[in-house]
N, C-alpha and C positions, 0 to 999 in steps of 0.2 A: 693396599698396591697393588693397581694394575698390571699384568705382565706380559707380554706379548709371545716373545721367544725364547725357548727355551735353551740355554746357551754348551752344557756339557752334565752329567752326571750329581754335581754340585749345583750347581749355578745355576740361576733365574737372569733372564734380560726380562730390566724394566721398559716401560714407558722414555724414561727419558737414556736407554743405551746403558746404563752403567749395571757390573750386574752384581748381583747380592745369596747371599743364600738363603734358604730359606728360613731358619734360624733367626735371622740378624734382627730381627724385631726381639726379640727375648736373649739377646745375644750377654748382655750387662748383669741378666737372671742366671745366664749360663755358667760365665767366669765367676760369680758367686758364690753357686755350687761348685765349680774346680776347686775354689782358695777354700769351701771347708774343708773339701775332700783330701785333699793336700794337710791343712791340717790335722786333721785324720791322721793319714799314716803317717806324720812325723809323730804324732801320740803312740801310734800302734810298738812305733820303734822307738822311742822312749820308753815305752812299756817294759819292752824285750831287754834293753839295755838295763834296763831296775830291774829285771830277771821277777814280773810281777805272776802273779798265778794267769795255769797257760789257759784255762777256762777264762779271765776275764781278759787274755789278750782275740781268743774267738772269737769273743761277744764283738768288742772294735772291730773283729776283717769281718764279719756277717754284717754290722750296720758299715762299715765302709763299701764292702760291694753290694748289699742296698742302697747307698747314697750312688755309686754307679753308674746299677741299673738303674736309677731314676733319671739322669742324665738321659743313657742310652735309650730311654724310652722316649722320654722327650724331644731328642731327636729324630726318631724313624717317627713320630707324632708331627713332625714340623716336613721332615720328607714326604708327608703321606698328601699332607694339606696342602703343600706348596710344588713339590717336584710331579709329581705324579697327576696330582691332580694338574696343573699348567700343560705338562705332555698329552691329559688325555683333552685337553680344555681345545688346544690347537689344531685336533684333527689330524694328528701326526702317530698312529695308532703302530707301529714299529720305535718309535722312542717312549711313547707309552705303554708298550709292554716291556719294553728297556727298562725303563723306571719301574715298573709291579715288581720285574724282575730281582735291581737292585735291593727293593724294600723287604725283598722274602730272602734272598739271601742274610741282610745284615741278621733280620730275624732268626734264621738257620743261624746266625755266628756267636747269637744273641740266646738260645736254648741250647746252644751245646755247653757253653762256659758253664 
């Protein structure tokens, strides 16, 4: 997809003038991942309701955490490949620096959690 100008911190403008997020080509994949994650969260709730063994619940919480981290790192990768790269290609140093800072801030939030 060819892009000619960035619009804000989460969108890119295509040659046709429409706005799309960098992850748009993987939207269905992200939605499917999130649906599975929702199911995992409901499963953990059921395990608690059913008073399952705490270590078994913790194991499922760990799997859920890894699944969310997978979505987060995928979105970060898309941000770098689309938003950051597009800003750099446009030659707008301030915009490129802002996009890089957004990525750095997101990485810091992911690492702290």
